N, C-alpha and C positions, 0 to 999 in steps of 0.2 A: 504494500500500500504506500502511496506517495506520502511524504511528510507534508502535513497541512499547517505548518507554523504560520503561514501567511494569513491565517484567520485571526491572529492575535493582534492586539491594538498597535504595537510598535510598527509592525509591517503595514498595517492599514493606514497609519498616519503617513508613512513614507510612500504610499502608493499615489497614483495620480489623483489630483484634486480637481473637481469640476468647478469652473468659475461661472457664477450666475448672479450678477449684481441686482437682479430683480427679486431675489429670494428674501423673505422676511427674516430678520435677525433678532427679533424680540424674544426675550427669555420667557419662561413660564410665569403666569401671574402668581403662582405660589411663592416665587422669589420675593414678591413685594407684599405678601399677605401675612398678617400677624407677626410682624417683624420686631425683633428685639436685638439691640446691639450687644454683642458679647465681647467684653474686653478682658484683658489680662494685665497683671502687674509685671512691670519690666524686670523686677527682681525675682519673679517666680517662674524661672525657666532654666533649661539645661542646654548648654552649647554643645551640640552633637559633634560638630567638627573639631572642637577642642579635645574630644575623646579619641580622635583619629578614626572615627567611623565615617568612611567615605561614601558619599552619594546614597544616603539612606532613602528608601522609597516608601516603605510601609513600616508600621511598628504596632506593638501591643504592650500594655502595661499590666503588671501583676505585682501589687505591693511596691517593694523597692526595686523590682526588676523591670527593665525596659528591653524588650526583644525587637531588634531591627532587621528588616529585610534589606540586604545590600546587594542587589542583582548585578552590579557592575564591578564588584570587588573580588579579590582573590578568594575570599570566603563569603558564602551567600548569606550567612546570619551572624549577627553580633549581639551579645547580651551584656547589658551594662547594669551593674549592681550599684545603686546610688548610695548604699550604706558603706561599702568598703572601697568604692571607686574602681573596681576591676572591670575589665572588658574581656569577655570570652568569645572567641570566634569559632564557628562551626560550619561544616559542610563546604569543603573546598570546591572550587569550580571544576567541572569536568563531567564526563559521562560514565566514569568507572564506579565500582561499588563504593557507596558512602559519599559520593560526590553529587553535585547538583548543577543545573544549567539555567533554566528560565522560569521565573516566578513573577506573578503580577499582583498577588494578594496574600494575606496571612490572617490567621484566626487564633483566638485564645479560647480553649475549652477546659475550664477548671485550671489545672496546673500544666496543661499541655499546649504548647505553641505548635501550630501546624501550617503547612503551605503546600500547594501542589506544584510540582515541577513539570511543565508541559513539554520540556525538552526530553526528559527521560521517562515521562509518564508515571512518575512515582510520587506518592503522598508521603511527605516528610513530617515527622512528629518529634518534638523536643520536650523532654520532661524538665520543667523548671526546678524540680526538687533534686535532680540528679545531674544536670548539665555540667556543673563545675567539678564533678568527680573525675579524677585522673583516668584517662582511657575511655571516658563516656562516648558513646556513639548514638546519634539519633536513630529512630526507627524509620525504615523505608518500606512502603507497601506499593507493589506494582498494581496499576489499574488497566493493564493492557489485555487482560484475559477476555475471552469471548469476542475478540476482534474489535474492542471498543477503541475509540479515538477521543479520550477525554481532554478537556481544556482547563477545567477548574473542579475542585473537590473540597468537601468539608465532611468531618465526622459527625455522625448522629448515633451516639451510643456505641454499639458494636458493629455498626454498618457505615459504609462510605457513600455519600451522595455526590454525584458528579454531573456536570454539564459538559457538552462536547459536540462533536460533529455526529449527531444522532438523528436518525430518521424515525425511530420507534417512539419517540417522545422527547420532551425537552430535558427531563431529569431521569437519571438512572440511580437506583439504590442497589448497591452491591453488598451481598451478605458474605460472612466469613466462609460459608460453604462454597462460594463461587457463583451462586445464582444471582442473576441481574433482573431487576424489575423496572420497566420504563413507564412513565406516566406524565400527564399534562401536555397539552398542545402548546405550540409556540405562541407567544403573544401576537395580537393583531398587528399586521404590517400594513404599510401604505399600499403595497401591491399584493393582493390576495392570490395571485397566480404563481407566486414563488414556490419553488420546491422546498421540501423540508431541509435539504442540504444547504440551499442558499439562505434559508431562514436561520439555520444553525450558524452560518457564517455571519449573518447580520447581527445576531445576538451572541457573538463569540465571547467577548471579554466581559466577565462578570465578577462582582465581589459578592460573596455569599455570607450569610450569618444565620444562626439558629437561635430561636428564643431559648433562654436559659432552662425552661421547663421541657425543651425538646418537642414542643407541640407544633411549632410553626417555623417555616423557612422564609427568609427574605433574600431575594436575588435582585441586585441592582446592576443594571447594564451600564458599562462605561461609555459606550459609543452613543447610545440613543436616549438615555434618560428614562428608561422604563424600569419601574419598580414592581416586581412580581412577588406576591405574598401567597404562600401555599400552606395548607394544613397537612401535617404529617400523620398519615393513618397506616401504621405498620410499615409495610414496604412500598406503599403508594402515596402519592401526593394528590391533593385536590386544591385547585386554585380558589383562593378567597377573594382576591382583588388584584388588579393590575393598574398601575398609575403611569400614564404617559405624559411627560412634561412638555415636550415639543415634538412636532413632526420631523421625521428624518429628511435630510437633504442629501440623497445618495443616488448613485446609479449602480445597477447590477450587471455584471458580466455573466451572461447565461451560458456562454460557450467559451471553451479554452482552446484557441487555435494552436496547432502544433508548430513547434519551431520558433516560438516567440518568447521563450524563457518564462520568468515568473509572471503569472497573470493574477491580478488582485480581483477577487469576486465582488468586493464592495468598494466603490470609489466614493469618497466623501467630498462634498462641496466645501470650499474654503469658508462658506457661510454656515455650514452645519454646526449646530449647537451641541456640544458634547455633554454627556450625562454625569454619572456618579463616579466619584473618586474612591470612596471607601464607605464602609458601614460600621456602626457600633450599635449594640442593642442592650436593652434592659428588659425586665419582666413586663414593662408597660409600653415601652416606646422603641421605635427604630430611628436612630440618628444617622442621616444620610448626608455625607459630605458631597456637595454638588458643584460641578465645574461651571456650567453655563457659558463656557468660552468657545470661541471659534478659532479655526486655524488662521483666518485672516488677521485677527487681532492679537493672537497669542502664540502662533506657530506651534511648536511642540510642547508648550506649557499648558496645553488643554487638560492635562492630567492633574491639575491643581485647582483649588477653588476657595472662595471666601464666604461660602454659604453652607449652613447646615439646616436641612429640612427635617422636621420631626414629624413622624407619623405614628399612629397607634397600630396595633397588630391587625386591624381590619383595613388598613390603608387610608384612613382618614387623616388629613393634614391637621396637625395640632398647632405648630408654630414654626417660625423661621428665625434662625439666628444668623446675624450678619457679623463676620469676623474682620478684624483689622488686617490680618496677614493672609496671604495665599498659602494654603496647606495641602499636603498630599495624602495625609492619613489622620485618623482619629481613633481614640480608644476611650471607652467609658468605664469609670470606676463606680460600682454600685455602693461601696462602702463610703465613699466621699461625695457621691452624687456630683461628680465632676467629669468633664470631658478634657482629655489631654490630646493635643494636636501636634503634628509634625509640621512646623512652619518651614516654608521654603522661600521666604521673602528675600529678594535681592540675591538669590543663589546661595543663601546662607541657611544651614539646617539647624534648627533648635526645637526643643520640646517646650510648648507653652501650655499653661494651665488655664482652663476656661471654667470658672465657677458658675454653676447654673443657679 
């Protein structure tokens, strides 16, 4: 089977962009509804670059531990302990056993940090209680059985839920026994004649989050601003709601001519408004970091945003938080009722604290 990495957002961004000055560039009305300015104290932050953590992209926080995804570094993960000041690096770059390649999101489930490597098709899990033990190695679980082509994954108890280039359904739940169950159709598209393969390309890059009670899933699309909320019923999902912020401005390549090299199935207009950057969840709410940016205005910085949209688990919009800084990732602390954000303002990486 051909490698389908070009479905992922970095390749899509570098693909051809269709120019159309007549397209509407207005963001979703939710961005301007129930707005609260969310500020932070200048003294209440962590300078990530001073820790020699290079180009952090995503992060999660657990107590005094900050786990960073560093996809362009020699090691793909870095864990900072704010109590003793140590930085531990894990998962060297590569395709060999114990190594990792390409990641676009990460999650925290209890004491376990996880991320899916769409280069090796392995689900990586790091135990925050054991990571600093000499000789510790993360757990790697392959998701390529049954000819699957997964792109993102998250753990739900003893099962793994993945999205990918799937025609049997948008979501696949894989059991430890090796059995796969597909469910839920793809969200409504602007073009209902698209094949499921093109729909899977259209909704390729997602950030996933599970309600702490494991009852519901939130799937936020990075390219289109579609938030999909599903109820988890055993090994199947049922859609509860889908929220579409803005219509997509794209063109689809339905045919792949021979001899033309890499063909991008989805070409984005430079006026296309990009969607979600990251998710954080609580028992009551979904906190969605929203880009709302276009290639024309921000070039490849469309993966950052200054807006957090808050939804309940039925998909109803609760409030909008406006941030001072452009951020690429957020993490919610239930104990502190606080959002921590990875600020990328002026190409400088730091963790800022947003008190709700």
